[in-house]
C-alpha positions as a printed Julia matrix, in Angstrom:
159×3 Matrix{Float64}:
 -238.01  77.09  -162.16
 -234.94  78.38  -164.62
 -235.78  80.65  -166.73
 -232.25  81.72  -167.69
 -228.54  79.79  -167.03
 -225.67  82.74  -166.94
 -223.36  80.33  -165.93
 -219.78  81.08  -163.95
 -220.15  85.24  -163.75
 -217.12  85.03  -161.29
 -214.7   83.09  -163.37
 -215.62  84.62  -166.91
 -215.92  87.96  -166.94
 -214.74  88.47  -170.6
 -218.54  86.62  -171.77
 -219.92  89.97  -170.79
 -219.7   92.94  -173.48
 -218.3   95.76  -170.77
 -214.92  97.39  -170.42
 -214.44  96.65  -166.52
 -213.47  93.48  -165.42
 -215.11  93.73  -161.8
 -218.32  91.23  -160.98
 -220.11  94.35  -159.21
 -220.02  96.05  -162.49
 -221.5   92.96  -164.31
 -223.8   92.48  -161.34
 -225.07  95.67  -161.73
 -225.87  95.69  -165.74
 -227.48  91.74  -165.07
 -230.09  93.45  -162.26
 -230.98  96.46  -164.91
 -231.38  93.96  -167.69
 -233.63  92.0   -165.44
 -235.86  94.81  -163.98
 -236.53  95.64  -167.88
 -237.55  92.28  -168.97
 -240.59  92.53  -165.72
 -241.39  95.95  -166.25
 -244.91  95.34  -168.79
 -244.95  91.47  -167.97
 -248.13  90.7   -166.08
 -248.49  88.24  -163.09
 -249.66  84.58  -164.03
 -250.74  81.7   -162.75
 -249.26  78.56  -163.99
 -250.4   74.75  -163.67
 -247.47  71.68  -163.17
 -249.09  68.85  -165.77
 -246.57  66.96  -166.24
 -243.62  64.51  -164.56
 -240.83  63.36  -166.7
 -237.71  62.28  -166.46
 -234.22  62.8   -168.33
 -231.14  61.23  -168.03
 -227.49  62.52  -169.25
 -224.56  62.36  -166.41
 -227.39  62.37  -164.04
 -230.51  60.96  -163.6
 -233.23  63.95  -163.61
 -236.32  64.08  -162.08
 -238.93  66.97  -163.03
 -241.99  68.23  -162.94
 -243.46  70.79  -166.47
 -245.62  73.03  -166.25
 -247.7   75.06  -169.04
 -246.09  77.34  -170.96
 -248.56  80.71  -171.64
 -247.75  84.1   -173.37
 -246.56  85.87  -170.06
 -243.7   82.94  -169.77
 -242.94  83.04  -173.12
 -242.49  86.86  -173.18
 -240.56  86.78  -170.16
 -238.09  83.97  -171.07
 -237.71  86.08  -174.44
 -237.41  89.24  -172.83
 -234.4   87.53  -170.94
 -232.77  86.16  -173.52
 -232.84  89.09  -175.88
 -231.31  91.62  -172.94
 -229.08  89.59  -171.19
 -227.75  89.11  -175.09
 -226.8   92.59  -174.98
 -224.51  92.14  -172.16
 -222.72  89.12  -174.02
 -224.5   86.13  -172.6
 -225.08  83.63  -175.18
 -228.94  83.24  -176.34
 -230.64  79.95  -176.08
 -230.69  77.42  -179.33
 -233.49  75.07  -177.16
 -237.04  75.8   -177.39
 -237.93  76.76  -173.89
 -238.97  73.74  -171.87
 -241.07  74.92  -168.25
 -240.03  72.6   -165.53
 -238.65  72.32  -161.89
 -236.45  69.66  -161.41
 -237.85  67.34  -158.31
 -234.98  65.49  -157.67
 -230.96  64.29  -159.52
 -228.87  61.43  -158.89
 -225.86  60.62  -160.37
 -225.05  56.93  -159.34
 -228.95  56.04  -160.43
 -228.19  53.31  -162.72
 -229.04  49.54  -163.61
 -232.78  48.23  -161.86
 -232.74  51.2   -159.91
 -233.42  53.35  -162.5
 -235.22  51.36  -164.94
 -237.86  51.28  -161.8
 -237.9   54.53  -161.4
 -238.43  55.11  -165.35
 -241.83  52.79  -165.23
 -243.08  54.62  -162.03
 -242.54  58.1   -163.97
 -243.82  56.6   -166.79
 -246.88  54.93  -165.84
 -247.82  57.84  -162.9
 -251.14  59.05  -163.4
 -250.17  62.89  -162.4
 -252.83  65.77  -161.58
 -252.18  68.79  -160.29
 -254.71  71.03  -160.95
 -253.67  74.08  -158.48
 -252.3   77.01  -159.82
 -249.21  78.58  -158.7
 -249.26  82.46  -158.78
 -246.22  83.78  -160.57
 -245.95  87.83  -159.29
 -242.13  88.57  -159.35
 -238.67  86.48  -160.6
 -235.55  86.03  -158.7
 -231.64  86.48  -159.77
 -229.66  83.17  -157.85
 -226.42  82.85  -157.29
 -226.01  78.85  -156.97
 -222.53  77.8   -155.88
 -222.0   73.74  -156.13
 -220.0   72.35  -153.04
 -219.37  68.58  -152.4
 -222.39  67.81  -150.62
 -224.81  69.79  -152.8
 -225.74  73.32  -154.21
 -225.95  76.17  -152.28
 -228.57  78.95  -153.5
 -228.61  82.28  -152.45
 -231.14  84.5   -153.88
 -229.28  88.52  -155.03
 -232.17  89.67  -155.98
 -235.84  89.93  -156.58
 -238.29  91.25  -159.49
 -242.1   91.59  -159.14
 -244.16  92.33  -161.94
 -247.16  94.28  -162.99
 -250.57  93.36  -161.22
 -253.1   92.14  -163.45
């Protein structure tokens, strides 16, 4: 689940309000900002309770979660603390979800079938998922798909 998208840090160091052009220095500051964000947030549970899609350049299927106070607080903390480093604040309301799949070349009848299936599916998932921390993830786009690498993990307070 993406809480805050930072963009391309390696090629866009000018975004950050730091004097250094060093990616390592920026990552240190990002780490410090994220650590500050989680230091007063308690672990919490979420339930994924809806399924949906949107289609722009790609057809994307997502699984939506209930948005609770701790999740919203965490998202707001991230937005505020990373803005201090020069990252743009999010203008849109936070929509908690995970992406199940995406496709660039899904069109015509196949896309209509998918839309119909998603809209008419009685989705029911009652299992709670425990959120005990967050991670900073590096995403590298390749011709065969994205490659994800966890750069750091930040634990939240125990409830």
